[in-house]
C-alpha positions as CSV (number, residue, x, y, z in Angstrom):
1,M,-72.4,-19.9,-8.1
2,T,-69.6,-19.0,-10.5
3,K,-71.6,-16.1,-12.1
4,W,-72.3,-14.7,-8.7
5,F,-68.7,-15.1,-7.7
6,K,-67.5,-13.2,-10.8
7,A,-70.0,-10.4,-10.3
8,V,-68.9,-10.0,-6.7
9,A,-65.2,-10.1,-7.7
10,V,-65.8,-7.5,-10.4
11,A,-67.8,-5.3,-8.0
12,L,-64.9,-5.4,-5.5
13,A,-62.1,-5.0,-8.0
14,L,-63.6,-2.1,-9.9
15,P,-63.4,0.5,-7.1
16,A,-59.8,-0.6,-6.3
17,L,-58.8,-0.2,-9.9
18,L,-60.5,3.2,-10.1
19,A,-58.6,4.3,-6.9
20,V,-55.3,3.2,-8.4
21,V,-56.0,5.2,-11.6
22,I,-56.9,8.3,-9.6
23,L,-53.8,8.0,-7.4
24,V,-51.5,7.6,-10.4
25,R,-53.1,10.5,-12.1
26,L,-52.7,12.7,-9.1
27,K,-49.0,11.8,-8.7
28,Y,-48.1,12.6,-12.3
29,D,-50.7,15.4,-13.0
30,P,-51.7,17.1,-9.8
31,P,-54.9,19.1,-10.2
32,D,-53.4,22.1,-8.4
33,R,-50.2,22.1,-10.5
34,P,-48.6,25.5,-9.9
35,V,-47.3,27.9,-12.5
36,V,-44.9,30.6,-11.6
37,D,-46.1,32.9,-14.4
38,A,-44.2,35.7,-16.1
39,S,-46.2,38.3,-14.2
40,T,-45.1,36.9,-10.8
41,L,-41.5,36.8,-11.9
42,A,-41.8,40.4,-13.2
43,F,-43.4,41.5,-9.9
44,I,-40.5,40.0,-8.0
45,A,-37.9,41.4,-10.3
46,S,-39.3,45.0,-10.1
47,A,-39.8,45.0,-6.3
48,S,-38.8,48.0,-4.4
49,N,-37.5,46.0,-1.5
50,V,-37.3,42.5,-0.1
51,E,-37.5,41.6,3.6
52,T,-35.6,38.5,4.6
53,F,-36.4,36.1,7.4
54,R,-35.0,33.0,9.0
55,L,-37.9,30.7,10.1
56,W,-38.0,28.1,12.8
57,D,-37.1,25.0,10.8
58,T,-37.7,21.7,12.6
59,E,-35.2,20.0,10.3
60,E,-32.2,22.1,11.2
61,M,-32.7,24.2,14.3
62,E,-32.9,23.4,17.9
63,Q,-36.5,24.2,18.9
64,P,-37.1,26.6,21.8
65,T,-38.0,25.4,25.2
66,Q,-41.6,25.7,26.4
67,E,-40.6,28.8,28.5
68,E,-38.9,30.4,25.4
69,S,-41.9,29.5,23.3
70,E,-44.4,31.1,25.7
71,A,-42.2,34.3,25.9
72,D,-41.8,34.4,22.1
73,S,-45.5,33.8,21.5
74,K,-46.2,37.2,23.1
75,R,-44.0,38.9,20.6
76,A,-44.1,36.3,17.8
77,I,-43.6,37.4,14.2
78,M,-45.3,35.2,11.6
79,L,-44.6,35.0,7.9
80,G,-47.7,33.4,6.6
81,D,-48.1,30.2,8.7
82,Y,-44.5,30.1,9.8
83,L,-42.8,31.4,12.9
84,V,-40.0,33.8,12.3
85,H,-36.7,33.0,14.1
86,S,-34.9,36.2,13.1
87,E,-35.3,39.0,10.7
88,G,-32.5,39.6,8.2
89,P,-31.6,42.7,6.3
90,T,-34.1,44.5,4.0
91,E,-32.6,44.1,0.6
92,G,-33.1,46.3,-2.5
93,T,-33.8,46.1,-6.2
94,S,-30.7,44.2,-7.1
95,F,-31.6,41.4,-4.6
96,A,-35.1,41.3,-6.0
97,R,-33.8,40.8,-9.6
98,R,-31.5,38.1,-8.4
99,L,-34.4,36.4,-6.6
100,S,-36.5,36.5,-9.7
101,S,-33.6,35.2,-11.8
102,A,-33.1,32.3,-9.4
103,L,-36.7,31.3,-9.6
104,S,-36.8,31.5,-13.4
105,K,-34.0,29.0,-13.9
106,D,-36.3,26.1,-14.5
107,R,-38.6,28.1,-16.9
108,Q,-37.9,26.2,-20.1
109,D,-41.2,24.2,-19.8
110,K,-43.1,27.3,-18.4
111,H,-43.7,25.8,-15.0
112,I,-41.9,24.7,-11.9
113,S,-43.1,21.3,-10.8
114,I,-45.0,20.8,-7.5
115,Y,-43.1,19.4,-4.6
116,S,-44.2,16.1,-3.3
117,K,-47.0,16.1,-0.7
118,T,-44.9,13.6,1.3
119,S,-41.8,16.0,1.4
120,C,-40.7,17.3,4.7
121,F,-41.5,21.0,3.8
122,A,-39.9,22.6,6.8
123,P,-39.1,26.1,5.4
124,G,-36.1,27.8,7.0
125,V,-36.0,31.0,4.9
126,G,-38.7,33.4,4.0
127,Y,-39.0,36.6,1.9
128,R,-41.6,39.3,1.7
129,V,-41.3,41.1,-1.7
130,W,-42.8,44.6,-1.8
131,H,-44.0,46.5,-4.7
132,G,-45.8,49.6,-3.4
133,K,-48.6,48.3,-1.1
134,D,-48.6,44.9,-2.9
135,Y,-46.5,42.1,-1.6
136,L,-45.6,38.4,-2.2
137,T,-44.5,36.2,0.6
138,M,-42.2,33.2,-0.2
139,V,-41.1,30.5,2.1
140,V,-38.4,27.9,1.1
141,C,-37.4,24.5,2.4
142,F,-33.8,23.7,1.2
143,H,-34.2,20.1,2.5
144,C,-37.0,19.0,0.1
145,G,-36.5,21.9,-2.3
146,G,-40.1,23.0,-1.9
147,F,-41.5,26.5,-1.8
148,E,-44.7,28.4,-1.4
149,I,-45.7,31.9,-2.6
150,D,-48.8,33.8,-1.6
151,G,-49.6,37.5,-1.0
152,S,-51.7,40.4,-2.0
153,R,-51.8,42.2,-5.3
154,N,-54.2,45.1,-6.1
155,G,-55.8,44.6,-2.7
156,H,-56.7,41.0,-3.4
157,K,-55.2,37.9,-1.9
158,I,-53.5,35.8,-4.6
159,Q,-53.8,32.1,-5.1
160,Q,-51.0,30.2,-3.4
161,I,-48.3,28.9,-5.6
162,R,-46.4,25.7,-4.6
163,G,-43.5,24.3,-6.3
164,S,-40.2,22.5,-6.3
165,L,-37.0,24.5,-6.9
166,G,-35.3,21.9,-9.0
167,D,-32.2,23.4,-10.5
168,S,-33.0,26.8,-9.0
169,R,-32.2,25.4,-5.5
170,T,-28.5,26.2,-5.8
171,D,-28.9,29.8,-6.9
172,L,-31.6,30.4,-4.3
173,L,-29.5,28.8,-1.5
174,R,-26.5,31.0,-2.4
175,L,-28.8,34.1,-2.4
176,S,-30.2,33.1,1.0
177,Q,-26.7,32.5,2.4
178,S,-25.7,36.0,1.2
179,A,-28.6,37.5,3.1
180,F,-27.6,35.7,6.3
181,P,-23.7,35.4,6.0
182,K,-23.3,34.7,9.8
183,D,-25.9,31.9,9.9
184,T,-23.8,28.8,10.4
185,V,-26.8,26.4,10.0
186,L,-27.9,27.9,6.7
187,G,-24.2,28.1,5.6
188,S,-23.8,24.4,6.2
189,I,-26.5,23.4,3.7
190,K,-24.8,22.0,0.6
191,P,-25.6,23.3,-2.9
192,G,-27.2,21.0,-5.4
193,N,-30.6,19.3,-5.5
194,G,-30.7,18.4,-1.8
């Protein structure tokens, strides 16, 4: 009876132990760990223009009523998967260089870490960076510090990059606030790491 009990105990414990090992590995070494490579930063830095957007952010904005939503859905502007609240100014090459510089702040270890899958990720600001017919779209959540970048280069969709702003958050927040100087909600977000 004791050999049978030990065999059953091992059979039940082994999958649980394996699950714990897999979860720990995913937490510290996610398989889709993003890398904002030098070519992406160079693409942003050399962009001809940058469109700026305020997105509907469930963390900070009052959501539209059902009637407003239905009316807006007929003329809705989307930035990737996110509904645009308002369009900001189209910025030029100087803004593009500042955007690239803000994103490269954490570049000492050659990557910006992935944001936690449990983060709120409610992006409130978005950018579309143009270089000829190619573009990158970036959405940012200043609450959890997460961002996503995707787009099209050389006629092909690029693989999505997800990351955490880390120390870049303050510079990117200031840059975003400069694009929307009259936005009191965005202006009330504090610099720092959230």
